[in-house]
C-alpha positions as CSV (number, residue, x, y, z in Angstrom):
1,M,273.0,81.5,145.9
2,C,270.0,80.6,147.9
3,N,268.6,83.9,147.5
4,I,268.8,83.6,143.7
5,L,267.1,80.2,143.8
6,G,264.5,81.4,146.4
7,I,265.6,78.9,148.7
8,N,264.7,79.4,152.7
9,R,267.4,78.1,154.8
10,T,266.0,76.2,158.1
11,R,267.8,74.5,160.9
12,T,266.0,70.9,162.6
13,T,266.9,69.5,165.7
14,A,268.4,66.3,165.8
15,Y,266.2,62.5,165.9
16,H,262.9,65.0,165.1
17,P,262.2,64.3,161.6
18,Q,258.7,66.3,161.7
19,G,261.1,69.3,161.5
20,N,262.0,68.2,157.7
21,G,258.9,66.5,157.0
22,Q,258.9,66.7,153.2
23,V,262.2,65.1,152.6
24,E,261.9,62.5,155.3
25,R,258.6,61.3,153.8
26,F,259.9,60.9,150.5
27,N,263.2,58.9,151.8
28,R,260.6,56.6,153.9
29,T,258.6,56.4,150.4
30,L,261.8,55.7,148.5
31,K,263.3,53.1,151.3
32,T,259.8,51.2,150.8
33,M,259.9,50.9,147.0
34,L,263.8,49.7,147.4
35,S,263.0,47.1,149.6
36,K,260.7,45.7,147.0
37,V,263.2,45.3,144.3
38,V,266.4,44.8,146.0
39,A,268.3,41.9,145.7
40,E,268.8,39.7,148.8
41,N,272.3,40.8,149.9
42,Q,271.0,44.7,149.3
43,A,274.4,45.4,147.0
44,D,272.3,46.6,143.9
45,W,270.0,49.1,145.5
46,D,271.3,52.1,143.5
47,T,270.9,50.2,140.0
48,H,267.3,50.5,140.6
49,L,267.1,54.5,141.8
50,P,266.3,55.7,138.1
51,I,263.4,53.5,137.4
52,L,262.0,53.8,140.9
53,L,262.4,57.5,141.0
54,M,260.5,57.8,137.4
55,A,257.9,55.7,139.1
56,Y,257.8,58.0,141.8
57,R,257.6,61.2,139.8
58,T,255.0,60.2,137.7
59,A,252.7,59.0,140.2
60,I,249.6,61.3,141.1
61,H,250.0,62.5,144.9
62,E,247.3,62.2,147.5
63,S,248.3,65.6,148.9
64,T,248.4,67.5,145.9
65,G,246.5,65.8,143.5
66,F,248.8,66.0,140.7
67,T,252.2,64.3,139.6
68,P,255.4,65.9,140.6
69,F,256.5,66.2,137.2
70,H,253.3,68.0,136.1
71,V,253.9,70.4,138.8
72,L,257.4,71.3,137.8
73,F,257.2,71.4,134.1
74,G,253.2,71.8,133.6
75,R,252.7,69.1,131.5
76,S,252.4,65.2,131.8
77,P,255.4,63.0,131.1
78,K,255.9,61.2,127.8
79,L,256.4,57.3,129.2
80,P,257.9,54.3,127.6
81,V,254.6,53.0,127.2
82,D,253.3,56.0,125.4
83,T,255.8,55.4,122.6
84,I,254.6,51.6,122.6
85,L,250.8,52.6,122.3
86,Q,251.3,55.3,120.0
87,G,248.8,57.7,121.1
88,P,247.2,61.0,119.7
89,A,249.7,63.1,118.6
90,E,249.7,66.2,120.5
91,D,249.2,69.8,119.1
92,E,252.2,71.8,118.0
93,P,253.1,74.4,120.5
94,G,253.4,76.9,118.0
95,S,255.2,80.1,118.4
96,Y,257.9,80.6,121.2
97,P,255.9,83.6,122.6
98,H,252.9,81.4,122.6
99,Y,254.3,78.3,124.3
100,I,255.6,80.6,127.0
101,T,252.1,82.6,127.7
102,N,250.3,79.0,127.9
103,L,253.1,77.3,130.1
104,K,252.4,80.1,132.6
105,K,248.8,80.0,133.0
106,V,249.2,76.1,133.0
107,L,251.7,76.4,136.0
108,H,249.5,79.3,137.9
109,H,246.5,77.2,137.6
110,T,248.3,74.1,138.7
111,F,249.8,75.9,141.5
112,R,246.5,77.4,142.9
113,Q,244.9,73.5,142.6
114,V,248.2,72.4,144.6
115,R,247.9,75.1,147.4
116,E,244.3,74.1,148.0
117,S,244.9,70.8,147.9
118,S,247.5,70.7,150.5
119,T,246.0,73.0,152.8
120,Q,243.0,70.7,153.1
121,A,245.6,67.5,153.6
122,H,247.3,69.5,156.1
123,V,244.4,70.1,158.0
124,K,243.6,66.7,158.2
125,Q,247.1,65.3,159.0
126,K,246.9,67.6,161.9
127,M,243.7,66.3,163.3
128,Q,245.0,63.0,162.8
129,Y,248.3,63.7,164.5
130,D,246.7,66.0,167.5
131,K,244.9,62.6,168.3
132,K,247.9,61.1,169.6
133,T,249.7,64.1,171.2
134,H,249.4,65.8,174.5
135,D,250.8,69.1,175.6
136,F,252.9,69.8,178.8
137,H,254.0,72.9,180.3
138,L,257.7,73.3,180.9
139,R,259.3,75.4,183.3
140,I,263.0,76.4,183.4
141,G,265.0,74.5,186.1
142,E,262.3,71.4,185.6
143,L,263.7,68.1,185.4
144,V,262.5,66.0,182.3
145,Y,263.5,62.9,180.4
146,L,265.2,63.1,176.9
147,H,264.0,60.4,174.2
148,T,267.5,59.2,172.4
149,P,267.2,56.1,170.5
150,A,270.5,55.9,169.7
151,V,272.2,53.1,171.5
152,K,275.7,52.3,172.5
153,Q,277.8,50.0,170.3
154,G,277.4,46.2,171.7
155,L,274.0,46.7,173.0
156,S,270.9,46.1,171.7
157,R,268.4,48.9,171.0
158,K,265.2,46.2,171.8
159,L,266.5,45.7,175.3
160,C,267.5,49.5,176.0
161,S,265.3,52.2,176.9
162,P,264.9,55.2,174.8
163,W,264.9,57.8,177.8
164,T,267.9,58.9,179.0
165,G,268.6,62.0,181.8
166,P,267.3,63.3,183.9
167,Y,268.1,66.8,182.4
168,T,267.4,70.0,183.3
169,I,265.7,72.8,181.4
170,V,268.4,75.7,181.2
171,D,266.3,77.9,178.6
172,R,263.5,78.3,176.2
173,I,264.7,78.8,172.4
174,S,261.3,79.0,171.2
175,R,257.9,77.6,171.3
176,Y,259.0,74.0,170.3
177,N,262.8,74.0,171.2
178,V,264.4,74.2,174.6
179,R,267.8,73.7,175.8
180,I,268.8,71.3,178.5
181,Q,271.8,70.0,180.3
182,L,272.5,66.5,181.8
183,V,272.2,66.5,185.6
184,G,276.0,67.0,186.9
185,G,277.0,67.7,183.4
186,R,278.1,70.8,181.6
187,K,277.2,70.3,177.6
188,N,274.1,71.8,176.4
189,L,271.7,70.2,174.0
190,V,268.8,72.1,171.9
191,V,266.3,69.6,171.3
192,H,262.3,69.6,170.4
193,I,259.7,69.4,173.3
194,N,258.3,66.1,171.5
195,R,261.5,64.4,172.9
196,L,260.7,65.1,176.4
197,K,258.6,63.8,179.2
198,P,258.3,65.1,182.8
199,Y,260.7,63.5,185.1
200,K,259.1,61.5,187.9
201,G,262.1,59.9,189.8
202,V,263.2,60.4,193.2
203,P,264.3,64.0,194.3
204,Y,268.1,65.1,193.7
205,E,270.3,66.6,196.6
206,A,271.2,70.1,196.6
207,E,273.5,70.2,193.2
208,G,271.4,67.8,191.6
209,V,274.7,65.2,191.0
210,Q,273.4,62.4,193.7
211,S,270.4,60.9,194.0
212,Q,268.5,60.1,197.3
213,S,267.8,56.4,196.3
214,T,266.9,53.6,198.9
215,P,269.7,50.8,199.4
216,T,267.3,48.4,197.9
217,D,267.7,50.0,194.4
218,T,270.0,48.5,192.1
219,M,270.2,50.8,189.6
220,T,270.6,54.9,189.8
221,V,268.0,57.1,188.2
222,T,269.8,57.4,184.7
223,E,270.3,53.8,184.6
224,K,266.5,53.1,184.8
225,T,265.8,55.5,182.3
226,S,268.3,54.9,179.7
227,G,268.9,51.3,180.1
228,Y,272.8,51.6,180.2
229,V,274.4,49.8,183.3
230,S,277.3,51.5,184.5
231,L,280.2,49.0,185.1
232,D,283.5,49.8,187.4
233,E,286.3,50.7,185.2
234,E,288.3,48.1,187.1
235,D,286.1,45.5,186.1
236,V,285.7,46.3,182.4
237,E,288.5,46.3,179.8
238,V,287.9,49.2,177.4
239,E,289.3,48.8,173.9
240,D,288.5,52.0,172.7
241,E,286.0,54.9,173.2
242,G,282.4,53.5,173.0
243,T,283.2,50.2,172.9
244,I,283.5,47.6,175.7
245,G,285.8,44.7,176.0
246,T,285.1,41.2,174.6
247,S,285.0,40.2,178.3
248,V,281.7,41.8,179.1
249,A,280.3,42.4,175.4
250,Q,280.7,38.9,174.5
251,G,277.2,37.9,176.1
252,R,275.7,34.3,177.2
253,P,278.8,31.2,177.2
254,Q,279.8,29.6,174.5
255,R,278.4,26.2,173.8
256,R,280.0,23.0,174.4
257,R,280.0,20.9,170.9
258,N,280.7,17.2,171.0
259,L,281.7,15.6,168.0
260,P,279.3,12.6,166.5
261,D,280.3,9.0,167.1
262,R,281.7,8.3,163.8
263,Y,284.6,10.6,164.5
264,G,286.3,8.6,167.2
265,M,283.7,6.6,169.0
266,Y,284.2,2.9,167.5
267,V,282.0,0.2,168.1
268,T,283.1,-3.4,167.7
269,H,281.0,-6.3,167.3
């Protein structure tokens, strides 16, 4: 099916939207558009999809210089406003062979213009991206931190560090993807190098499980980078996997609320 439709199947790594940039960029635009028209309870978001998709498909894109509708069909769409204003009538397409020949010419010209405009846009985007990025050399066996934006249930994302680890680089899959393994663990992960940064913590012992931390340290190296505070099993009541009991996740103590005077404090004169 993919060969018939001309689809090239690729695989992307987790938490790396740049690997599927076109789809992720469209999702971002669509969510922004939905946020402008959705109700306060956000329950009617699906009812706005048809009109928002029509607006997206009939808007000129900065990268291509054409609307998505024109790139796909080779002509401008007929909008409801065209019916109201009743613009000049279009020429008849003529015979079927003439229509096919003319459509091919229009599509070839459109594709050539889109390719040139997209190439120029990619060069500009690369220049802007390179201003904020830096490269570092990774070697097999080197320790690194992993950027993991997901947090455990019951914890606040704002109070957790997005960096976990350290991990050991086990293998180099490609120029931009490597295979890593948590120190002391067995599971391997394939991640993009943009999610890694060099480990600069205290050195590990021979097997890489216990850290050589000083007695004044209050957390292990993994806790400092991940934001997860490990608790003893005897102090935590675990309700299910990934969920901490209410005795721990409850947070601040409950505030005492006193009834107003009119509910029991009688005053006699």
